[in-house]
N, C-alpha and C positions, 0 to 999 in steps of 0.2 A: 476471604475463606474460602482456601483450596478445595478444586475438587477430589473428592476422596471415592476410591469403590464404594458401593453401595449393597457390599455382600453380606453386611451384619445387619440388614433389613430388608433381607429375603426369607423367608420361610416356605420351604416345600410342602405344600397340604395335600397334593395328589403325585405320588413318585412315578407316576404311570409315566414308561417313557414319550420324548417326543417324536409327534407323528412327521417324520420326515416329509411323507406323499402327502399329508395339510395342504389346505388352500391358502392359510392366513395365519399369520396369529393375532389371537383376541385379547384386548385387553376390556374387561368386565369391569367397568367403571362405578362405582357404588358409594365410594366415603370420598375420595378425592378428587370431588368435581371441578376440576380445572385444567386447562390447555399447557398451563407452563409451571415450573417450577414444584414438578410433581415427580419422585421417587417411581413410583409406578409406571407413570408414562415412560420415563426415559428407560425403562429395563424393558418393556415391551416395544419400545422402538430399537433396541440393541438387538432384544432376540430377533424381531424382522429381518434385522440388516445381517445378521450373522446366519439367519435360514436364507435367505434372498426371498422373502416371504410379504407380500402385503400384510397392512395392517387394518385390523377391525375393530374401532372402539364402542363399543355397546353401552348404552346408560339408559338403566333400566328406572323405572318409577312405578311401584306398585301403589293397587289405591285400597289396599285391605290392612295396611300397619296400622296397629293402635295410634290411636291418636292422630290418624289422618285428617286434613281438615283444608280450607281452601288459602289458608294462611301459608302453611308449609308447602303444599303443592304448588303454589304460584311464583314463590321463592325459587323453588327449585326449577320450574320452568322457565322462570327466568335465567335461571343460568345457563339453562339446556341453550336459549337463545343465544347467547353469548359465548357459549361452546361451538354452537354450529357455525356464528360468523369467524371465529378465532381459527376453526380447524379447516373451515371451508378451500382454501387456498394451501392445505398442508397436503403431503401424498400421504392422505389416511382416508378412508370408509368410515364416516362418522353414522352411527345407528341411534339415535335417541328415541326411546318406545315408555309411552306412557301408559299404565293399563288401563283400559277404558270402563271393565267392571270385573268386580271380586271376582280371584281366580283366571284370568284371561292370560295373565304372566307365564303360568304352568306349562313350561319344556319348552322355552326359550332359549333358556341358557343350554340345556342341554341338546337343542335341535343346532345351535350354532357351534357349541364345542365339540360337534361330532365331525366340523368339518376343518378344525383349527389343527394345526401343527404344534401350538403351545398355550396355554391361559395365564395369563396374568391378571391380577385380582388386587383390590384394595384392602389390607388387613388391619380393620379398625375394633376396637375391644369390646365396645356398647352396643346395644339394641339390636339393627339388622347385622351388624358387622359380625357377629358369630354364625348366625343362621348363614350367611353368603360362604363363610367357611367349609360349615359343614354340607353345603350343598356343591361347591366345588370339589370334596375330598372324596365326593361319586362319581365325578366324570373321570372317563378311560381314557384321559391325557393328563400329561403333565401341567399342573398348576403351582404357579407362585403367589402367594401373596405378599404384598410389599408394605409395608410400614412408610407410611408419610407423613405421622403424626405430630411429629417435633421437630426440636434440633438434636436432643438426644436421642438414639435410637432405642424404641421402646421398650425391646427385650436386653438392653446392656445391663439394667440394674440389678434383675437374679431375684429380686424381693418388693414387697409393699413396704413404703417407707410411713412411718406414723406422725410425721412432722415436716412442717415445710423446713425447718432449719437443717434436717437430718435430711432430707430430699436436697436441698439446695448445697451442702457441702459435698455430696456426692456429684452433682453436677458440675462444681467450681473444678472440683479434683480431674474429672472424665474430660470437660472440654480445653484444661489444663496440658492436661498429658494427650489426648487424643484430636483437639483440634476439631474442626466442623466441617462434617461432608454435608456437600449442598448440591440440589438438584439443578438441572438446567434451565437458566431463563427461557429460553427458546429450543426446546426438543427436536424440531425438526429443522434447525438451522446449517445448511449446507448438505441435508441429507436427502437422497433420493432412494424412492422405496416404489416397487410398483402398485398400480391401484386393482381393485375387482369390484366386481357386483357381487351382493346376497342372492342365493337362490331365490326365484320367485315363491317356489311354496314356503318359506320361510318370510319374507316380507309381506307377503299375501297375507298372512293369517296374524303375524304380529305386525301390525303396519306401522312404520316408522312416523313420529310427529312431523309435521308439512309446515311448511316455513310460514304461512300464514297464522297457524294456530301457534307458534314459539312468537311472533310479533305480536301478537294480543293474548298474553298469558292469561288477562282477567276473562275474557271472555270463553278462551276456552277451558278453563278451571271452573267455569260457570254450568259448564253443561255436565258435569263430571256427577259420580252419584257418591258424594261423599259430603261431610258436614261442611255447610256454605255460611253454618252461624258466626263460625271465625275468621273475621276479615282479613283483609289486606294488613301486614303489618307496615313498621314505620319506616322500612326501606324499602328499596328493589334488590333481587337477587342477581346474579349472576359474577363471573370474576371482572367483567369488564367496570360494573359498577362498584364493587368492592377495590378496586385497584385505584378508580378516582379518589373513592372515599379515604385511602390508606394516602394517598398523596395530600388530600387536603387536612389531615391529621398531622402528617409530618411537618408542613406550612404552617399552620395555624393552632395545630391543640397540643403539640409535642413540649413546647416552649413553656406551656403552662400546666401539665400533665401533674405533677405533684400538688399543687396549691388548689386546682381545680376540682379533681377528680373526684373527692367525695362530698362535693356541692352540688344537691338536686337543683338549686337556683341556677346554677351556673352551668349545670352538665358536660363537664369536662372530662368525661369518658372518651375511649376513643369508638366505640361502635363498632367495631371490627367484629364482634365476637358472633353474629349470626353466618358471616363469612369465613370466618375459620372454621363452627359447627358446620356448615356445609359442605366443605372442604372447597371454596369457590376463592379462598386465599389463602396460603401457605405461611407457614412460622419464618420459615427462610427469607422470603420475600419483606416479609415485614420487619425484618431484623436487619437485613441488607438495607433497607431506607431508616432505620434509625440509626443506624451507625457511622452513616455515610458522612463523611468529611469528619470523624473523629478520631482515626486512628486507632481503632478500637480492634483488638483480635483475639480470639478465643484465648491466647496465652495471659490476657489481660485478668482472665481471673485469678483471685488470689486464693490458694487453696490454703493459707495460713488465717482465712479471715472466719473459720471458723462456723461455717454457714451463716455468717452475716448478710445484709444485703449488699454493703458496702462493696462486697465483693467481687462486683461486676465490674468495679473500676471505670466507670461510667458518673456525667454529673447527675446531680441530684433526681433530675425529669426523668432523664431515659435508665436510670437505676430503679426508680419506682414504676416506669410502665416496665422495663424487659424484665421486673421481679414478677409481676402481675400475668403477662402474658407467657413466659417461658416457666418460672421457678411455680407460680401456682397452678397454671394450666395443665403445666406438664405432671404435676403433684397427682392432679386428677387421674390424667390418663394412666399414670403408674398404679392407681389404686386398682382403677378398674380390670387392668389387664392382671393384676397380680390377686386378687381378690375375686374367690368365684362368684361368692354371694354380694357383691358390692353394693346392692341396691336391695338389701335385705337387713332389718332392724337387725339381725344376730350378727351382722358384720361389723357393729359399732366395739368400740373400744370395750375393755371389761368394767373399766372405774364408770364410764358414763352409763353402761347399762345396769351398773348396780344403783349408784344417785338419783336415776330414773325410775327406776323400779322401787327405791324406799321412799320415793316421794310422788310415785302414782295413785296413792290415796288422798293424797292434799286435796284440799276445798280450794275449787276454781269460782272466781268472781263471776268469772263471763264460760257460757260454753258455746260454740257454734257449730253447726253441721257444713259439710262442704256444700250445699247449695246456698247458704248464706254468708260462706266466704267466699265464692264465688263470684255474687252478687253484688260483694261490697257493701253486707248489711250488717257491719260493729260497729260497736259506738267509739270509735277509735277513729278519729279524721283521718290521720295520717296514714293510717294502714289502709283504709279504704281507698284514699288518694293513688297507693302503689299499686291496688288490685285494677284499680279502673286502669292503669298506664300500661297494666299487663294484659289485660283482657283487651282493649282497644291497640295498643300499639306492638303488643309483643317485644315487652322486655319491661323490666323496672331499673331505676337507675340501682347502680353498683351498692351503695352505701346502704339505701333501703332495701334493698334486698334480705340482706342479712336481718334487718330489723323484722322485715315481711314473714319470713322462717320461723324468729323467736315468738311471735306474737301466736304463730298457728301452734306453736308447741303448747303454751301457755293459755291458749282459751281452747282446747281439743281434751276431751275424755281421756286420753291418754297418749302418751307418746308414741306408740306403733299407730295409732289412727291419724298423729299428727304427720308423720313419716309420708302414709299411705297421703293424706291429702296433698302436702307438699309436691310430691310429686306427680299428683293425676293433674292440680293445677299449673304446675310450670311448665309438664311436659305439653300439656294441651294447646296453652296459651304462646306459651317463650318462643323466639324465633331461634334461641338455642338451645330449644327444650333437647331433651335425650342426652346431650350429650356430657361425656365423662365428667366436665366442669359444673354441670346442672348437679348429678349425683354428690360430687365431692363437695359442693355450696350448699345443699341440702342437709347430707349429713354431719356439714360443719356444724349447723345449728346444734344437732345433737351431740356433739364431743368429739365427732372425728378430724383427727389433724388439731385438736386442741388441749387443753389440760385441764384440770380440776381448778376451780375459782372459789375464792371465797369472797364474803361469807355466803353460808349455806341459805338457800332459799327455798321458798315454799315452790312444788311442780318442778322446779328446777335443779333443787338440789347444788350439785356442786358443778353444773353447766352453767358457760357463761349467760348472764342475763342481760338484755337491753330493754330499756324503755322509750316511748316514743317521747315522752317529756325529757329525758336526757338528750336525745337526737336533736330536737329542736334546740336545745341550749348549745350543741355543739356543731351543729351546721345551718345553714340557712335554706329553710323550706318554703318562705313565704309564697313565692312566685309557682312553686310547683303546685303548692295546695289552690294559688287559684286557678292554676292550669288544668290540675285534675281532680278536685273538690268536687265536682259533681258529674252526672253522665253527659 
């Protein structure tokens, strides 16, 4: 993966000129919260070198965003802990800020940016990402937003793709023709930059998180005025922890991925999605590990594969994994980037909206409300177990997550209501909630990225149907039920 210029990953969101008299270059780190394999950090380092300025990395964490709770906050603060350790010896000023109460972060970005020669931020298509871009557009200094989301630059497609098949054809063709641009594994290797201290009036008003609070994230989060009822998830956050999990997967999980990934009893999934979602791991770092020793290159993708998985040119386990974490993951990002209403019911394909509307009046054998779903109080033991895993750990096994959504559709008064409840439950509890892949997975339940299926059924119409009984026949769930069958 030869290094190429990252120009096609950079958007100018504030065209104001750079300020030569500015005190430093500011990297406003909001999505790609990692010290390596980070295009935005690379860009900030490059600007600092060109301008002979210090580099300040400001990593903020608000407390008042929707679905804020102890689970998400703890994971993010554990990431800040790793970040502080990784950047401690680098020629950079790291400024981690956690909002202590709603509204306290107001004015921080503007105050720091008034001192900057230029600002770099992360270009992320969902949730807080567009808000960050809007805030940066108002700054009176040049601001560049850098796309570090995936292997293929986010805005290179020029359109939203309706299916994984169509998107895969585009990816194979693009990678074979253009190769892969790669961020630095160590952005500060051999780099010398001047250092600086931030003014007292800024750090006194917006106090950075101290080492003690970073080292004991559980205690620190427990003091914050947010939802403490959603406890810690099943994994610890941070680039270091995420890197360790990646290495374990490459050593022990990759070679059995195709066979085990859809078996809840064996839990053969990689477990990397929380680290990808919170920006602690990069797809480039993951891909580099997956292809190590295989001789694979971007030229290995087959344009003639017509969008098939075999076009990746890898063995079956690597093909299965790469197709999940590149094709399906980046398809979700593509949809969120090009569909302005990606999180609204009206963004579904016309055929799906029609068939669901045709069957909206159908009688339901069971109807549950949000509180019943949240408490796992349905008649279905397998669904309840999947919901308990979500609530207690912040994840649902990949295969069961599809069933989880299909049953919510089947047991809701309307498909629109089902969508609202899926979004609420997933984004509140899942460690990878609010992610483009969360939205693509939820909307897949309702027909996005899929096709019409027969026979036509009540409630579902031509939308793909799934049942717990069929799931139990197709895969092993006995151990899963034993573990999550009760609170």
